[in-house]
N, C-alpha and C positions, 0 to 999 in steps of 0.2 A: 051824438058821435063827434069825435075829434079827429081831424085829419092832420098829418104832419108829412111834409115832403123833404124834411131835413136829410134823409138818406139820399134822395135824388141830388140835392145840392152838393153833398159830399162826394157822390159818384162823379159828378161833373168835374169837381176839383181833381179827383184822381185821374180822370181821363183828359185833363187839361183842356176842357171844352167850356165855352161860355154858354150862358142861358140862351142867347140869341142863336148861336150855332146849333144848339140842341133843338130849339124851336123850328128852325129851318129844316134840319135833317128829319125831324118827326112830322113836319107838315101841320103843325098846330098854330093856332092864332095867338096874337099877343094878349088877347083877352083871357085865354086859357092860362097862359103863363102868369098873368097878373093874379088870377084867382089862386093859382098854386102858391104864389108869393105871399098871399094872405091866409094860407092854409085852409082854403075853402074847398068843398067837394067839386070834382070835375068828372065829366063823363068817362066811363070805362073805355070807350073807343079812343079817347085822347090819350089815356094812360097806356093803352095797348100800342098806340103809334110810337110813344116814347120808348117803350120796352123794345120794340122791334128796332128802332133807330140805334139804341144803345146796346142791344144784345143782352138784355137782362130780364128779370121777372118782376111782377108787380111788388113782391115782397122787398125787392131791392130799391124801390123808389117811393113807396108810400107806407105809412104806418097809420092804422085806424084803431082808435081806442073808444071804448064805450064810456059815456059820461057817468055811468053808474060806478065805475071803478074808483 
């Protein structure tokens, strides 16, 4: 499976929010943010915290595709 957080980065630009501001608002660690920067999978709990902080849904921040595609 391939993960992409490009939608999240675009959302942050639209909201004029830095990654650090988002990290602090969501209460996630710098390690989680680093994993997302490398398009690695992160725990659903962390993604849910980001969604709550930004007022969005999972579909708004992450795109998951199958390697078979």
